[in-house]
C-alpha positions as a printed Julia matrix, in Angstrom:
287×3 Matrix{Float64}:
 -22.97   11.11    0.02
 -20.05   13.47    0.64
 -16.4    12.46    1.07
 -13.62   14.32    2.84
 -10.19   12.76    2.25
  -6.97   14.31    3.53
  -3.41   13.13    3.07
  -0.82   11.88    5.54
  -1.22   12.66    9.23
   2.36   12.41   10.47
   1.92   13.23   14.12
   4.45   13.01   16.93
   2.64   14.44   19.96
  -0.78   15.27   21.36
  -2.85   18.08   19.83
  -3.53   20.63   22.55
  -7.15   21.02   23.6
  -7.21   24.73   22.73
  -5.41   24.32   19.4
  -6.11   27.49   17.44
  -6.63   25.72   14.12
  -9.39   23.44   15.35
 -12.25   25.84   14.69
 -10.94   26.46   11.18
 -10.28   22.84   10.16
 -13.08   20.88   11.85
 -15.95   22.3     9.71
 -14.04   21.52    6.5
 -13.4    17.93    7.58
 -16.96   17.43    8.85
 -18.41   18.54    5.53
 -18.14   14.9     4.48
 -20.15   11.93    5.67
 -16.98    9.9     5.11
 -13.87   11.49    6.61
 -10.66    9.64    5.77
  -6.98   10.13    6.65
  -3.75    8.17    6.24
  -2.21    7.48    9.66
   1.46    7.67    8.75
   3.0     6.7    12.05
   3.05    3.78   14.48
   1.25    3.83   17.82
   3.09    2.53   20.87
   4.32    3.77   24.2
   7.88    5.05   24.38
  10.21    2.08   24.89
   7.39   -0.42   24.37
   8.61   -1.84   21.03
  12.0    -2.45   19.46
  12.77   -0.35   16.41
  13.38   -2.25   13.17
  16.88   -2.25   11.7
  15.49   -0.36    8.7
  12.6     2.09    8.63
  10.28    3.56    6.04
  12.48    6.66    5.84
  12.72    7.46    9.54
  11.33    5.81   12.67
   7.86    7.23   13.27
   5.97    6.57   16.49
   3.68    8.39   18.87
   1.48    7.6    21.85
  -1.92    6.05   21.06
  -3.83    8.88   22.74
  -3.32   10.99   19.62
  -6.2     9.06   18.06
  -8.54   10.76   20.54
  -7.26   14.15   19.35
  -7.59   13.19   15.68
 -11.15   11.92   16.16
 -12.18   15.29   17.61
 -11.81   16.69   14.09
 -14.51   14.26   12.95
 -12.49   11.58   11.16
 -14.14    8.15   10.96
 -12.0     6.18    8.45
  -8.28    5.53    8.19
  -5.51    3.29    6.95
  -1.93    2.9     8.12
  -0.95    0.76    5.13
   2.1     2.83    4.25
   5.89    2.66    4.21
   6.21    3.29    7.98
   4.03    0.42    9.17
   7.06   -1.72   10.18
   9.22    1.02   11.7
   8.88   -0.81   15.04
   8.77   -4.33   13.61
   5.88   -6.77   13.98
   5.24   -5.79   17.57
   4.85   -2.15   16.58
   2.5    -3.09   13.75
   0.31   -5.2    16.05
   0.24   -2.49   18.72
  -0.84    0.07   16.15
  -3.51   -2.34   14.89
  -4.77   -2.88   18.44
  -5.02    0.83   19.21
  -6.72    1.67   15.91
  -9.25   -1.13   16.41
 -10.0     0.06   19.95
 -10.5     3.63   18.72
 -13.57    2.7    16.69
 -12.13    4.1    13.45
 -12.93    1.98   10.4
  -9.61    0.91    8.9
  -8.31   -1.34    6.12
  -5.05   -2.48    4.56
  -3.27   -3.96    7.6
  -4.07   -7.21    9.4
  -2.85  -10.2    11.35
  -2.72  -12.16    8.09
  -3.23  -11.51    4.38
  -6.97  -12.19    4.46
  -7.47   -9.54    7.17
  -5.2    -7.04    5.46
  -6.85   -7.33    2.06
 -10.48   -7.44    3.19
 -12.77   -4.45    2.6
 -13.95   -2.69    5.74
 -17.27   -0.92    6.0
 -18.54    2.35    7.43
 -22.27    2.63    8.08
 -23.75    6.09    7.46
 -27.27    7.45    7.15
 -26.66    7.86    3.41
 -25.28    4.41    2.71
 -22.59    1.84    3.41
 -19.05    2.75    2.38
 -16.35    0.12    1.72
 -12.66    0.89    2.22
  -9.83   -1.04    0.52
  -6.22    0.04    1.15
  -3.18   -1.0    -0.89
   0.49   -0.03   -0.87
   3.11   -0.03   -3.65
   5.94    1.43   -1.53
   6.99   -1.42    0.7
   9.76   -3.82    1.6
   9.36   -7.59    1.62
   8.96   -7.89    5.38
   5.86   -5.67    5.3
   3.8    -8.08    3.17
   1.14   -9.98    5.11
   1.26  -13.77    4.88
  -1.68  -16.01    4.07
  -3.15  -18.23    6.76
  -3.02  -21.97    6.04
  -3.98  -25.21    7.81
  -0.55  -25.24    9.45
   0.34  -21.55    9.74
  -1.64  -18.77   11.35
  -0.46  -16.2     8.82
   1.95  -13.3     9.14
   0.95   -9.76   10.17
   1.49   -7.14    7.51
  -0.01   -5.03    4.78
  -2.13   -5.57    1.7
   0.52   -5.15   -1.03
   0.35   -4.12   -4.65
   3.9    -5.0    -5.6
   5.49   -3.66   -8.75
   7.84   -5.56  -11.03
  10.07   -3.35  -13.12
  12.94   -3.34  -15.58
  14.7    -0.78  -17.73
  14.68   -1.18  -21.48
  17.7     0.27  -23.3
  18.37    0.94  -26.94
  20.98   -1.35  -28.5
  23.82    1.2   -28.35
  23.12    2.11  -24.73
  22.84   -1.54  -23.74
  26.27   -2.21  -25.3
  27.74    0.65  -23.21
  26.22   -0.85  -20.06
  27.73   -4.24  -20.87
  31.18   -2.69  -21.31
  30.88   -0.88  -17.96
  29.85   -4.14  -16.25
  32.76   -6.0   -17.82
  35.39   -3.37  -16.99
  34.2    -2.72  -13.43
  33.7    -6.38  -12.51
  30.56   -5.37  -10.63
  28.78   -8.6   -11.59
  31.75  -10.95  -11.3
  30.01  -13.33   -8.91
  26.85  -13.38  -11.01
  28.85  -14.07  -14.18
  30.46  -17.09  -12.53
  27.04  -18.37  -11.44
  25.63  -17.84  -14.95
  28.48  -19.82  -16.53
  27.9   -22.61  -14.04
  24.2   -22.75  -14.9
  22.66  -21.24  -11.76
  20.77  -18.54  -13.71
  19.42  -20.58  -16.59
  22.37  -20.04  -18.86
  23.63  -16.83  -20.44
  21.1   -14.37  -21.83
  22.97  -11.73  -23.79
  19.92   -9.46  -23.92
  19.52   -9.03  -20.15
  21.88   -7.59  -17.55
  21.19   -7.06  -13.85
  22.9    -4.35  -11.82
  22.0    -3.6    -8.21
  18.85   -5.72   -8.43
  17.57   -3.82  -11.5
  17.22   -5.69  -14.78
  18.26   -3.97  -18.01
  16.86   -5.37  -21.25
  18.07   -4.66  -24.77
  15.07   -3.3   -26.65
  13.76   -0.84  -29.2
  13.72    2.27  -27.03
  14.96    3.49  -23.66
  12.21    3.42  -21.06
  11.34    2.24  -17.58
   8.79   -0.56  -17.61
   6.68   -1.16  -14.49
   3.85   -3.64  -14.08
   1.78   -4.58  -11.04
   2.12   -8.06   -9.58
  -0.68  -10.12  -11.14
  -1.56  -12.03   -7.97
  -1.74   -8.81   -5.97
  -3.88   -7.14   -8.62
  -6.24  -10.11   -8.78
  -6.64  -10.05   -4.99
  -7.54   -6.34   -5.13
 -10.04   -7.05   -7.92
 -11.69   -9.7    -5.77
 -11.9    -7.27   -2.85
 -13.53   -4.7    -5.15
 -16.05   -7.31   -6.27
 -16.92   -8.17   -2.66
 -17.23   -4.49   -1.81
 -19.52   -3.9    -4.78
 -21.9    -6.54   -3.4
 -21.74   -5.42    0.23
 -21.44   -1.64   -0.02
 -23.07    1.31   -1.75
 -19.78    3.16   -2.29
 -16.16    2.03   -2.58
 -13.13    4.02   -1.49
  -9.64    2.79   -2.44
  -6.61    4.18   -0.63
  -3.41    3.8    -2.66
  -0.18    4.66   -0.84
   2.54    5.02   -3.44
   5.9     6.73   -3.76
   6.06    5.81   -7.44
   6.09    9.18   -9.09
   4.6    10.28  -12.38
   2.74    8.32  -15.01
   2.79    4.9   -13.33
   0.89    6.03  -10.25
  -1.75    7.65  -12.46
  -2.07    4.42  -14.48
  -2.45    2.26  -11.35
  -5.22    4.53  -10.07
  -6.91    4.35  -13.46
  -6.74    0.53  -13.45
  -8.3     0.34   -9.97
 -11.0     2.82  -10.97
 -11.87    0.85  -14.11
 -12.01   -2.41  -12.16
 -14.35   -0.88   -9.6
 -16.67    0.5   -12.29
 -16.68   -2.77  -14.22
 -17.48   -4.82  -11.13
 -20.35   -2.52  -10.18
 -21.81   -2.62  -13.71
 -21.73   -6.44  -13.75
 -23.34   -6.56  -10.29
 -26.17   -4.24  -11.35
 -26.77   -6.41  -14.43
 -26.82   -9.63  -12.4
 -29.38   -8.28   -9.93
 -31.5    -6.35  -12.44
 -35.19   -7.1   -12.57
 -36.43   -8.99  -15.67
 -38.83   -6.08  -16.18
């Protein structure tokens, strides 16, 4: 089994039929049996969907026919679980989902509810069945898919891997921060609420500025941890994929730079390997 995986395809217009780079790029892409790309745009006709108040950096959209041009290069797997998925609100997300589904490309990471968004999707090849799971750490709250219940049909969105973070400061630095907060009055409203008991009393070892928590600790560092419920959901998807597929591909869209992104990838890799080892053991012959 061979894999070809490219990065973000941020495309704003059709690729011309006689594009000079086609002959050079197509053989490289088609080297793989699995050919994956990240569709980092929304698909809708001009004027078809309202733009969201906020975007994933800028408002990305293009006409759905570009998928025909992209497929000519040989691609057969994609995800648009990225920071631009809600650039044109829920309508834009659902239109993109509709066009991707109609294209025949196997996709994962976005759905009409959380179950759809988090489910592995499968590509059948002559050399085996490949599962795709797509997660995203660079997202706003409105992007997160909602779970379907007996009373609610669920909310369209992405399969999230949210990150909880705080900054730990040495004692001297934490004292400086507290003096700045006191002199500037930046947390005046919060201090009133704390004194009145709305934040569980006064914790002298924690300060919050601009939504970021600062904790008095032993050393200065940024602490980031994945949301446990999100991580468990991804683990369950990996387990399902290990039973249903021969290979597992995980697409992680993340703007978290440096060590944390490497650690998240390592965690997902270890989970996949562990699940596959346990599955092989469970189905091993007594001989």
